[in-house]
C-alpha positions as CSV (number, residue, x, y, z in Angstrom):
1,M,45.7,-32.2,11.7
2,T,45.7,-28.3,12.0
3,H,44.2,-27.2,15.2
4,L,42.5,-23.9,15.6
5,T,44.1,-21.8,17.9
6,R,42.1,-19.6,20.5
7,G,42.3,-16.4,18.3
8,M,40.5,-18.3,15.9
9,I,37.4,-19.2,17.9
10,Q,37.6,-15.8,18.8
11,W,37.1,-14.6,15.7
12,V,34.2,-17.2,14.9
13,A,32.4,-15.7,17.9
14,V,33.2,-11.7,16.4
15,A,31.7,-13.0,13.1
16,A,28.4,-14.7,15.2
17,S,27.7,-11.4,16.8
18,L,28.2,-9.6,13.8
19,A,25.8,-11.5,11.5
20,V,22.9,-10.6,14.1
21,S,24.1,-7.3,14.2
22,P,21.9,-4.6,12.8
23,F,25.1,-2.9,10.8
24,A,25.8,-6.4,9.3
25,V,24.0,-5.6,6.0
26,A,24.2,-5.8,2.0
27,A,26.7,-3.6,0.1
28,L,25.3,-0.9,-1.7
29,A,24.1,-1.1,-5.0
30,V,23.5,1.5,-7.9
31,I,20.8,0.7,-10.2
32,D,21.8,2.2,-13.5
33,F,19.0,0.6,-16.1
34,E,21.6,-0.9,-18.0
35,D,20.6,-4.2,-17.6
36,I,17.2,-3.7,-19.1
37,S,16.5,-5.8,-22.0
38,S,14.1,-6.3,-25.2
39,P,12.4,-3.0,-25.3
40,V,10.2,-1.5,-28.0
41,F,11.9,1.8,-29.9
42,D,11.7,3.9,-32.1
43,N,14.7,6.2,-33.7
44,I,15.4,8.0,-30.7
45,E,13.8,6.1,-27.3
46,Y,12.8,3.0,-25.9
47,F,10.0,1.8,-24.5
48,Y,9.3,-0.7,-21.8
49,G,5.4,-0.5,-21.1
50,P,4.0,-0.1,-17.9
51,S,6.6,-1.7,-15.7
52,V,10.4,-2.9,-16.0
53,D,12.8,-4.4,-14.1
54,S,16.1,-3.7,-13.2
55,G,18.9,-4.3,-10.7
56,G,16.5,-6.2,-8.9
57,Y,13.9,-4.1,-8.3
58,H,10.8,-3.2,-10.2
59,F,9.6,0.3,-11.2
60,A,5.8,0.8,-12.3
61,S,3.8,3.6,-13.5
62,V,1.9,4.8,-10.6
63,N,-1.0,6.8,-13.1
64,H,-0.8,3.7,-16.2
65,A,-1.0,0.2,-15.7
66,S,-1.2,-0.8,-19.7
67,G,0.5,0.4,-22.8
68,I,3.5,-0.1,-24.5
69,D,4.9,3.7,-24.3
70,V,4.3,4.1,-20.4
71,L,7.9,4.0,-19.3
72,G,10.8,5.1,-21.1
73,S,14.2,5.7,-22.0
74,W,16.5,7.7,-24.7
75,K,18.7,5.9,-27.1
76,P,21.9,8.1,-28.0
77,A,20.3,9.3,-31.4
78,A,18.2,11.7,-29.0
79,G,20.8,13.7,-29.2
80,A,20.3,17.1,-26.8
81,R,17.9,14.8,-24.9
82,Y,20.3,11.8,-24.0
83,T,22.5,12.3,-20.9
84,G,24.9,9.7,-21.5
85,S,23.5,7.3,-20.2
86,V,20.1,5.0,-19.5
87,A,17.9,6.9,-17.4
88,L,14.3,5.9,-17.1
89,W,11.5,8.8,-17.7
90,P,7.6,8.7,-17.3
91,N,5.8,9.4,-20.6
92,Y,2.9,10.5,-19.6
93,V,2.5,14.3,-17.8
94,G,1.7,14.0,-13.9
95,D,2.9,10.6,-13.9
96,Q,4.9,9.0,-11.0
97,I,7.3,5.7,-10.9
98,R,7.2,3.9,-7.5
99,M,10.1,1.5,-6.9
100,T,9.6,-1.7,-5.4
101,K,12.2,-4.5,-4.8
102,V,11.4,-7.5,-6.7
103,G,10.0,-10.4,-4.9
104,G,9.4,-7.8,-2.0
105,G,11.6,-7.1,1.0
106,V,12.7,-3.5,2.6
107,F,15.5,-1.3,0.8
108,S,17.1,2.2,1.7
109,V,17.9,4.6,-0.5
110,S,20.3,7.4,0.1
111,A,20.6,9.1,-3.3
112,L,19.8,9.3,-6.8
113,D,20.2,11.3,-10.2
114,L,17.5,13.1,-11.6
115,A,17.0,15.3,-14.8
116,D,14.8,17.3,-17.1
117,V,13.6,14.8,-19.2
118,L,14.0,16.9,-22.2
119,L,17.2,18.7,-20.2
120,N,15.4,21.8,-20.7
121,N,16.5,24.3,-17.9
122,D,13.0,24.4,-15.9
123,D,12.6,25.0,-12.4
124,R,10.8,22.6,-10.6
125,T,9.6,20.7,-7.4
126,V,10.5,16.7,-7.1
127,T,8.5,15.0,-4.1
128,I,9.8,11.2,-3.3
129,V,7.4,9.5,-0.6
130,G,8.9,6.4,0.9
131,T,6.2,4.0,2.5
132,H,7.1,1.7,5.3
133,P,6.1,-2.0,5.8
134,D,3.4,-0.9,8.2
135,S,2.5,1.9,5.7
136,T,3.5,5.0,7.5
137,T,5.2,7.3,5.4
138,V,8.4,9.9,4.9
139,T,8.2,12.4,2.6
140,D,11.5,14.5,0.9
141,T,11.1,17.5,-1.1
142,F,13.6,19.3,-2.9
143,D,13.8,21.5,-6.0
144,F,16.2,21.0,-9.4
145,T,19.4,22.9,-9.1
146,D,20.0,22.1,-12.7
147,S,17.6,20.2,-14.5
148,T,20.1,20.4,-17.9
149,R,22.0,17.5,-16.8
150,L,22.0,14.3,-14.1
151,V,22.5,15.7,-11.2
152,T,22.8,13.8,-7.8
153,Y,20.5,14.1,-4.8
154,T,20.9,13.1,-1.5
155,L,18.2,11.8,0.2
156,T,17.1,12.4,3.9
157,G,15.0,9.3,5.8
158,M,14.7,6.6,2.8
159,T,15.4,3.5,4.9
160,N,13.7,0.5,6.1
161,L,11.3,1.3,2.8
162,S,8.7,-0.8,1.6
163,S,8.3,1.2,-1.9
164,M,9.8,4.5,-3.1
165,T,7.6,7.0,-5.3
166,V,9.1,9.4,-7.3
167,Y,7.1,12.4,-8.7
168,A,7.8,15.7,-10.1
169,G,4.5,17.4,-11.0
170,D,3.2,18.0,-14.1
171,F,6.9,17.7,-15.4
172,P,8.3,14.6,-17.0
173,F,11.7,13.8,-15.1
174,Q,14.4,11.5,-15.9
175,M,16.3,9.2,-13.5
176,D,19.3,7.1,-12.9
177,N,21.8,5.8,-10.8
178,I,19.6,5.1,-7.5
179,R,22.2,4.3,-4.9
180,V,20.1,1.5,-2.7
181,L,20.7,-0.8,0.1
182,A,19.1,-3.9,0.4
183,V,17.9,-4.4,4.5
184,P,18.5,-8.4,4.9
185,E,15.5,-10.2,6.5
186,A,16.2,-10.7,10.2
187,D,15.4,-14.5,10.7
188,K,18.0,-15.1,8.0
189,Y,20.7,-13.3,9.7
190,A,19.8,-15.0,13.2
191,M,20.2,-18.4,11.8
192,L,23.2,-17.8,9.8
193,G,24.5,-16.2,13.6
194,I,23.2,-19.4,15.4
195,G,25.0,-21.6,13.0
196,I,28.1,-19.8,13.0
197,G,28.2,-20.2,16.9
198,V,27.4,-23.7,16.8
199,I,30.6,-23.8,14.7
200,G,32.4,-22.5,17.4
201,V,31.7,-24.2,20.6
202,R,31.9,-27.7,18.4
203,L,35.7,-26.4,17.8
204,Q,36.2,-25.0,21.1
205,R,35.2,-28.3,22.6
206,R,37.8,-30.1,20.4
207,K,40.8,-27.8,21.4
208,P,43.8,-29.9,21.7
209,I,46.1,-29.8,25.1
210,G,49.3,-27.4,24.7
211,W,46.0,-24.5,23.4
212,A,48.0,-21.8,21.7
């Protein structure tokens, strides 16, 4: 029978401590909307109705709760309006898109790509509002640097959110490649840490004579 060495037991203990550490979180994910399926469409655009799910997150219109043409994306046939990938946009002037985690939960967003819905070079301001589970909010506002293509904008303070809303005034926008980090539930990580710790204690009690 193969025995575990003291170093291996110490590794188990370290793993247990990391499991309950606030830094032990899921890997960064990028929401690119490429997994959206079965849309209603015409020759140059897809429509998804008032809400759509992608990458484990729910995206919904804030101002329009019904209608097939509320949220959409361009097809390659749209030509100069197409960014080269699936980018989500609100079809109505002044609408906002709210992002939540499917099934509920807390998440953080570090950056996202934005462009004008028609890829026109228009000056505009984008406002992003993050809402925490306790209903407090954080706001990040910035101007488009180049609205003729998707540009990555780094966000500030968008951590531990229950929802995030994107708004660009009366100018429709399209967004893509949302860099999101799901925040693990504390009770699950605590149970994982306890389980690993128990395994380590049991293994240590069974150590053989002549411990390495």
